[in-house]
The first five atom37 places (N, CA, C, CB, O) and aatype in JSON, in Angstrom:
{
  "aatype": [20, 20, 20, 20, 20, 20, 20, 20, 20, 20, 20, 20, 20, 20, 20, 20, 20, 20, 20, 20, 20, 20, 20, 20, 20, 20, 20, 20, 20, 20, 20, 20, 20, 20, 20, 20, 20, 20, 20, 20, 20, 20, 20, 20, 20, 20, 20, 20, 20, 20, 20, 20, 20, 20, 20, 20, 20, 20, 20, 20, 20, 20, 20, 20, 20, 20, 20, 20, 20, 20, 20, 20, 20, 20, 20, 20, 20, 20, 20, 20, 20],
  "atom_mask": [
    [1, 1, 1, 1, 1],
    [1, 1, 1, 1, 1],
    [1, 1, 1, 1, 1],
    [1, 1, 1, 1, 1],
    [1, 1, 1, 1, 1],
    [1, 1, 1, 1, 1],
    [1, 1, 1, 1, 1],
    [1, 1, 1, 1, 1],
    [1, 1, 1, 1, 1],
    [1, 1, 1, 1, 1],
    [1, 1, 1, 1, 1],
    [1, 1, 1, 1, 1],
    [1, 1, 1, 1, 1],
    [1, 1, 1, 1, 1],
    [1, 1, 1, 1, 1],
    [1, 1, 1, 1, 1],
    [1, 1, 1, 1, 1],
    [1, 1, 1, 1, 1],
    [1, 1, 1, 1, 1],
    [1, 1, 1, 1, 1],
    [1, 1, 1, 1, 1],
    [1, 1, 1, 1, 1],
    [1, 1, 1, 1, 1],
    [1, 1, 1, 1, 1],
    [1, 1, 1, 1, 1],
    [1, 1, 1, 1, 1],
    [1, 1, 1, 1, 1],
    [1, 1, 1, 1, 1],
    [1, 1, 1, 1, 1],
    [1, 1, 1, 1, 1],
    [1, 1, 1, 1, 1],
    [1, 1, 1, 1, 1],
    [1, 1, 1, 1, 1],
    [1, 1, 1, 1, 1],
    [1, 1, 1, 1, 1],
    [1, 1, 1, 1, 1],
    [1, 1, 1, 1, 1],
    [1, 1, 1, 1, 1],
    [1, 1, 1, 1, 1],
    [1, 1, 1, 1, 1],
    [1, 1, 1, 1, 1],
    [1, 1, 1, 1, 1],
    [1, 1, 1, 1, 1],
    [1, 1, 1, 1, 1],
    [1, 1, 1, 1, 1],
    [1, 1, 1, 1, 1],
    [1, 1, 1, 1, 1],
    [1, 1, 1, 1, 1],
    [1, 1, 1, 1, 1],
    [1, 1, 1, 1, 1],
    [1, 1, 1, 1, 1],
    [1, 1, 1, 1, 1],
    [1, 1, 1, 1, 1],
    [1, 1, 1, 1, 1],
    [1, 1, 1, 1, 1],
    [1, 1, 1, 1, 1],
    [1, 1, 1, 1, 1],
    [1, 1, 1, 1, 1],
    [1, 1, 1, 1, 1],
    [1, 1, 1, 1, 1],
    [1, 1, 1, 1, 1],
    [1, 1, 1, 1, 1],
    [1, 1, 1, 1, 1],
    [1, 1, 1, 1, 1],
    [1, 1, 1, 1, 1],
    [1, 1, 1, 1, 1],
    [1, 1, 1, 1, 1],
    [1, 1, 1, 1, 1],
    [1, 1, 1, 1, 1],
    [1, 1, 1, 1, 1],
    [1, 1, 1, 1, 1],
    [1, 1, 1, 1, 1],
    [1, 1, 1, 1, 1],
    [1, 1, 1, 1, 1],
    [1, 1, 1, 1, 1],
    [1, 1, 1, 1, 1],
    [1, 1, 1, 1, 1],
    [1, 1, 1, 1, 1],
    [1, 1, 1, 1, 1],
    [1, 1, 1, 1, 1],
    [1, 1, 1, 1, 1]
  ],
  "atom_positions": [
    [[-97.53, 85.67, 34.63], [-97.4, 84.44, 35.4], [-96.09, 83.76, 34.98], [-98.63, 83.49, 35.17], [-95.79, 83.65, 33.79]],
    [[-95.32, 83.32, 35.95], [-94.05, 82.66, 35.64], [-94.28, 81.21, 35.26], [-93.1, 82.75, 36.84], [-95.36, 80.67, 35.49]],
    [[-93.26, 80.58, 34.66], [-93.36, 79.16, 34.31], [-93.71, 78.34, 35.54], [-92.04, 78.66, 33.69], [-94.54, 77.44, 35.46]],
    [[-93.08, 78.63, 36.67], [-93.29, 77.85, 37.88], [-94.73, 77.98, 38.38], [-92.32, 78.29, 38.96], [-95.3, 77.01, 38.87]],
    [[-95.31, 79.18, 38.26], [-96.67, 79.39, 38.72], [-97.69, 78.62, 37.88], [-97.0, 80.87, 38.69], [-98.8, 78.37, 38.34]],
    [[-97.32, 78.23, 36.69], [-98.22, 77.48, 35.82], [-98.37, 76.03, 36.26], [-97.73, 77.53, 34.4], [-99.35, 75.38, 35.92]],
    [[-97.42, 75.53, 37.01], [-97.49, 74.15, 37.52], [-98.24, 74.2, 38.84], [-96.06, 73.5, 37.7], [-97.78, 74.85, 39.78]],
    [[-99.37, 73.54, 38.91], [-100.24, 73.66, 40.08], [-99.91, 72.62, 41.13], [-101.68, 73.53, 39.67], [-99.21, 71.64, 40.87]],
    [[-100.42, 72.84, 42.32], [-100.26, 71.89, 43.42], [-99.33, 72.44, 44.48], [-99.73, 70.57, 42.91], [-98.63, 73.43, 44.26]],
    [[-99.33, 71.8, 45.65], [-98.49, 72.28, 46.74], [-97.02, 72.08, 46.43], [-98.85, 71.57, 48.04], [-96.64, 71.11, 45.78]],
    [[-96.2, 73.01, 46.9], [-94.76, 72.92, 46.69], [-94.11, 72.15, 47.83], [-94.14, 74.33, 46.56], [-94.27, 72.51, 49.0]],
    [[-93.39, 71.11, 47.48], [-92.69, 70.3, 48.47], [-91.2, 70.32, 48.16], [-93.23, 68.84, 48.49], [-90.82, 70.51, 47.0]],
    [[-90.34, 70.13, 49.16], [-88.91, 70.12, 48.88], [-88.53, 68.93, 48.0], [-88.11, 70.09, 50.18], [-89.1, 67.85, 48.12]],
    [[-87.56, 69.14, 47.14], [-87.06, 68.09, 46.26], [-85.92, 67.39, 46.99], [-86.58, 68.68, 44.87], [-84.88, 67.99, 47.25]],
    [[-86.11, 66.12, 47.3], [-85.12, 65.37, 48.08], [-84.64, 64.17, 47.27], [-85.7, 64.91, 49.43], [-85.46, 63.41, 46.76]],
    [[-83.34, 64.01, 47.15], [-82.77, 62.84, 46.49], [-82.99, 62.78, 45.0], [-83.33, 61.64, 47.09], [-82.94, 61.7, 44.42]],
    [[-83.23, 63.9, 44.36], [-83.51, 63.9, 42.91], [-82.46, 64.71, 42.14], [-84.91, 64.47, 42.63], [-82.7, 65.13, 41.01]],
    [[-81.31, 64.92, 42.76], [-80.28, 65.73, 42.12], [-79.85, 65.15, 40.77], [-79.07, 65.86, 43.03], [-79.64, 65.89, 39.81]],
    [[-79.73, 63.82, 40.69], [-79.32, 63.19, 39.43], [-80.38, 63.42, 38.35], [-79.09, 61.67, 39.63], [-80.06, 63.71, 37.2]],
    [[-81.66, 63.28, 38.73], [-82.73, 63.52, 37.76], [-82.76, 64.97, 37.32], [-84.08, 63.12, 38.35], [-82.97, 65.26, 36.15]],
    [[-82.56, 65.89, 38.26], [-82.56, 67.3, 37.92], [-81.38, 67.61, 37.0], [-82.49, 68.18, 39.19], [-81.5, 68.42, 36.07]],
    [[-80.24, 66.97, 37.24], [-79.08, 67.16, 36.36], [-79.37, 66.68, 34.95], [-77.87, 66.42, 36.9], [-79.0, 67.34, 33.98]],
    [[-80.03, 65.55, 34.83], [-80.41, 65.02, 33.52], [-81.39, 65.97, 32.85], [-81.03, 63.62, 33.65], [-81.27, 66.25, 31.65]],
    [[-82.35, 66.47, 33.61], [-83.33, 67.41, 33.08], [-82.67, 68.71, 32.65], [-84.41, 67.7, 34.13], [-83.11, 69.33, 31.68]],
    [[-81.63, 69.14, 33.33], [-80.94, 70.39, 33.01], [-80.17, 70.3, 31.69], [-79.98, 70.76, 34.14], [-79.88, 71.33, 31.08]],
    [[-79.83, 69.09, 31.25], [-79.08, 68.95, 30.0], [-79.89, 69.42, 28.79], [-78.67, 67.48, 29.8], [-79.32, 69.95, 27.84]],
    [[-81.2, 69.24, 28.83], [-82.05, 69.68, 27.71], [-82.01, 71.19, 27.51], [-83.47, 69.25, 27.94], [-81.73, 71.64, 26.4]],
    [[-82.29, 71.97, 28.55], [-82.22, 73.42, 28.38], [-80.81, 73.9, 28.0], [-82.65, 74.1, 29.66], [-80.68, 74.86, 27.24]],
    [[-79.78, 73.25, 28.51], [-78.42, 73.64, 28.15], [-78.19, 73.44, 26.65], [-77.38, 72.84, 28.97], [-77.6, 74.29, 25.99]],
    [[-78.66, 72.32, 26.12], [-78.54, 72.06, 24.68], [-79.38, 73.04, 23.88], [-78.95, 70.61, 24.36], [-78.97, 73.5, 22.81]],
    [[-80.57, 73.37, 24.38], [-81.44, 74.33, 23.69], [-80.78, 75.7, 23.63], [-82.81, 74.44, 24.41], [-80.85, 76.38, 22.6]],
    [[-80.13, 76.11, 24.71], [-79.43, 77.39, 24.72], [-78.28, 77.4, 23.7], [-78.88, 77.7, 26.12], [-77.89, 78.45, 23.2]],
    [[-77.76, 76.2, 23.4], [-76.68, 76.07, 22.41], [-77.23, 75.94, 20.99], [-75.81, 74.86, 22.74], [-76.46, 75.72, 20.05]],
    [[-78.56, 76.08, 20.82], [-79.16, 76.06, 19.51], [-79.69, 74.72, 19.04], [-78.19, 76.54, 18.55], [-80.07, 74.59, 17.88]],
    [[-79.73, 73.72, 19.92], [-80.24, 72.41, 19.55], [-81.66, 72.25, 20.09], [-79.31, 71.27, 20.09], [-81.85, 72.24, 21.31]],
    [[-82.66, 72.13, 19.21], [-84.04, 71.97, 19.68], [-84.17, 70.77, 20.62], [-85.01, 71.82, 18.49], [-83.5, 69.76, 20.43]],
    [[-85.04, 70.88, 21.61], [-85.18, 69.83, 22.61], [-86.65, 69.52, 22.88], [-84.49, 70.24, 23.91], [-87.51, 70.4, 22.8]],
    [[-86.91, 68.27, 23.2], [-88.2, 67.82, 23.71], [-87.89, 66.94, 24.9], [-89.05, 67.06, 22.6], [-87.16, 65.96, 24.78]],
    [[-88.44, 67.27, 26.04], [-88.21, 66.5, 27.26], [-89.55, 65.94, 27.72], [-87.56, 67.38, 28.38], [-90.52, 66.68, 27.86]],
    [[-89.6, 64.65, 27.95], [-90.82, 64.0, 28.42], [-90.57, 63.46, 29.81], [-91.27, 62.87, 27.44], [-89.66, 62.65, 30.01]],
    [[-91.37, 63.89, 30.78], [-91.32, 63.34, 32.14], [-92.43, 62.32, 32.22], [-91.46, 64.46, 33.25], [-93.61, 62.67, 32.12]],
    [[-92.08, 61.08, 32.41], [-93.06, 60.0, 32.4], [-92.82, 59.11, 33.61], [-92.97, 59.18, 31.1], [-91.69, 58.87, 34.01]],
    [[-93.9, 58.62, 34.18], [-93.78, 57.71, 35.31], [-95.11, 57.57, 36.01], [-92.72, 58.19, 36.29], [-96.06, 58.31, 35.73]],
    [[-95.19, 56.6, 36.92], [-96.43, 56.38, 37.66], [-96.8, 57.58, 38.53], [-96.32, 55.13, 38.52], [-95.95, 58.42, 38.86]],
    [[-98.06, 57.65, 38.88], [-98.54, 58.72, 39.76], [-97.79, 58.68, 41.08], [-100.06, 58.58, 40.01], [-97.55, 57.62, 41.64]],
    [[-97.43, 59.85, 41.57], [-96.84, 59.97, 42.89], [-95.33, 59.83, 42.97], [-97.42, 58.97, 43.75], [-94.78, 59.85, 44.07]],
    [[-94.64, 59.69, 41.83], [-93.18, 59.53, 41.89], [-92.42, 60.84, 41.92], [-92.72, 58.71, 40.71], [-91.2, 60.85, 42.09]],
    [[-93.12, 61.96, 41.75], [-92.47, 63.26, 41.86], [-92.19, 63.98, 40.56], [-91.21, 63.1, 42.57], [-91.31, 64.83, 40.51]],
    [[-92.92, 63.66, 39.51], [-92.72, 64.33, 38.23], [-92.98, 65.84, 38.35], [-93.63, 63.72, 37.15], [-92.2, 66.65, 37.86]],
    [[-94.08, 66.2, 39.0], [-94.42, 67.61, 39.14], [-93.39, 68.34, 39.99], [-95.81, 67.77, 39.76], [-93.02, 69.47, 39.67]],
    [[-92.93, 67.72, 41.05], [-91.9, 68.34, 41.89], [-90.61, 68.55, 41.11], [-91.62, 67.49, 43.13], [-89.95, 69.58, 41.27]],
    [[-90.25, 67.6, 40.29], [-89.05, 67.72, 39.47], [-89.22, 68.86, 38.47], [-88.74, 66.4, 38.73], [-88.29, 69.64, 38.25]],
    [[-90.39, 68.96, 37.86], [-90.65, 70.06, 36.93], [-90.59, 71.4, 37.64], [-92.02, 69.88, 36.28], [-90.02, 72.35, 37.12]],
    [[-91.17, 71.48, 38.82], [-91.12, 72.73, 39.6], [-89.68, 73.14, 39.87], [-91.87, 72.57, 40.94], [-89.33, 74.32, 39.73]],
    [[-88.84, 72.19, 40.25], [-87.44, 72.5, 40.54], [-86.73, 73.04, 39.3], [-86.71, 71.25, 41.07], [-85.9, 73.95, 39.4]],
    [[-87.05, 72.49, 38.13], [-86.44, 72.96, 36.89], [-86.92, 74.35, 36.52], [-86.74, 71.99, 35.76], [-86.18, 75.12, 35.91]],
    [[-88.17, 74.68, 36.89], [-88.74, 75.97, 36.53], [-88.48, 77.06, 37.55], [-90.2, 75.83, 36.34], [-88.77, 78.23, 37.29]],
    [[-87.95, 76.71, 38.71], [-87.65, 77.71, 39.73], [-86.71, 78.77, 39.19], [-87.03, 77.04, 40.96], [-85.87, 78.49, 38.34]],
    [[-86.87, 79.99, 39.68], [-85.96, 81.06, 39.31], [-84.52, 80.63, 39.51], [-86.27, 82.33, 40.12], [-84.16, 80.14, 40.59]],
    [[-83.7, 80.8, 38.52], [-82.31, 80.38, 38.59], [-82.11, 78.93, 38.2], [-81.79, 80.59, 39.97], [-80.97, 78.47, 38.1]],
    [[-83.21, 78.19, 37.96], [-83.11, 76.8, 37.54], [-82.69, 76.71, 36.08], [-84.44, 76.09, 37.74], [-82.49, 77.73, 35.43]],
    [[-82.55, 75.49, 35.56], [-82.05, 75.32, 34.2], [-82.93, 75.92, 33.11], [-81.87, 73.88, 33.92], [-82.46, 76.18, 32.01]],
    [[-84.21, 76.14, 33.41], [-85.13, 76.69, 32.41], [-85.37, 78.18, 32.59], [-86.46, 75.97, 32.47], [-86.21, 78.75, 31.9]],
    [[-84.65, 78.82, 33.49], [-84.85, 80.23, 33.78], [-84.73, 81.06, 32.51], [-83.84, 80.71, 34.83], [-83.75, 80.96, 31.78]],
    [[-85.73, 81.88, 32.26], [-85.73, 82.76, 31.1], [-86.18, 82.11, 29.81], [-84.38, 83.32, 30.91], [-86.18, 82.76, 28.76]],
    [[-86.55, 80.84, 29.85], [-86.96, 80.12, 28.64], [-88.48, 80.02, 28.6], [-86.31, 78.71, 28.58], [-89.14, 80.06, 29.63]],
    [[-89.02, 79.88, 27.39], [-90.43, 79.57, 27.24], [-90.58, 78.07, 27.37], [-91.0, 80.09, 25.87], [-89.95, 77.31, 26.62]],
    [[-91.4, 77.63, 28.3], [-91.59, 76.21, 28.55], [-93.06, 75.87, 28.35], [-91.13, 75.82, 29.99], [-93.94, 76.49, 28.95]],
    [[-93.32, 74.89, 27.52], [-94.68, 74.39, 27.3], [-94.81, 73.08, 28.03], [-95.01, 74.23, 25.78], [-93.92, 72.23, 27.93]],
    [[-95.89, 72.89, 28.76], [-96.09, 71.63, 29.45], [-97.56, 71.3, 29.5], [-95.5, 71.67, 30.87], [-98.41, 72.18, 29.4]],
    [[-97.84, 70.03, 29.65], [-99.22, 69.57, 29.71], [-99.29, 68.33, 30.57], [-99.77, 69.3, 28.31], [-98.28, 67.85, 31.08]],
    [[-100.47, 67.83, 30.73], [-100.66, 66.61, 31.52], [-101.89, 65.89, 30.99], [-100.81, 66.94, 33.03], [-102.68, 66.45, 30.23]],
    [[-102.03, 64.66, 31.4], [-103.2, 63.9, 31.03], [-103.58, 62.98, 32.19], [-102.96, 63.09, 29.74], [-102.79, 62.74, 33.1]],
    [[-104.77, 62.5, 32.13], [-105.27, 61.59, 33.16], [-105.49, 60.21, 32.53], [-106.59, 62.14, 33.8], [-105.88, 60.09, 31.37]],
    [[-105.24, 59.2, 33.31], [-105.48, 57.84, 32.83], [-106.97, 57.64, 32.62], [-104.92, 56.78, 33.82], [-107.79, 58.13, 33.41]],
    [[-107.31, 56.94, 31.58], [-108.72, 56.66, 31.28], [-108.94, 55.16, 31.44], [-109.11, 57.13, 29.83], [-108.16, 54.35, 30.93]],
    [[-109.99, 54.8, 32.15], [-110.32, 53.39, 32.29], [-110.84, 52.89, 30.95], [-111.37, 53.16, 33.43], [-111.87, 53.36, 30.46]],
    [[-110.13, 51.94, 30.37], [-110.54, 51.43, 29.06], [-111.15, 50.03, 29.18], [-109.34, 51.4, 28.1], [-111.12, 49.24, 28.24]],
    [[-111.71, 49.75, 30.36], [-112.34, 48.45, 30.58], [-113.49, 48.21, 29.61], [-112.83, 48.35, 32.01], [-114.09, 49.15, 29.09]],
    [[-113.76, 46.97, 29.38], [-114.83, 46.61, 28.45], [-116.18, 46.44, 29.12], [-114.46, 45.33, 27.73], [-117.13, 45.94, 28.51]],
    [[-116.28, 46.85, 30.39], [-117.51, 46.62, 31.13], [-118.33, 47.81, 31.22], [-117.25, 46.14, 32.48], [-119.41, 47.78, 31.81]]
  ]
}
């Protein structure tokens, strides 16, 4: 299974996120140069974090040929009721 196949959900085109993808590409470039990297994609639901990750993991993308670990979490209602 490829890195991209590990990210679930429908694939949508990435529009207007070239700057974010460029920023994301800097991490793998530094890692290839021998500098360990940790990249955190954070933001509200629906802003396109998964789509941005998919674009980075696409064949020929900045993470091509690299081992990529990723995870996710769900918000928990911490109400007192």
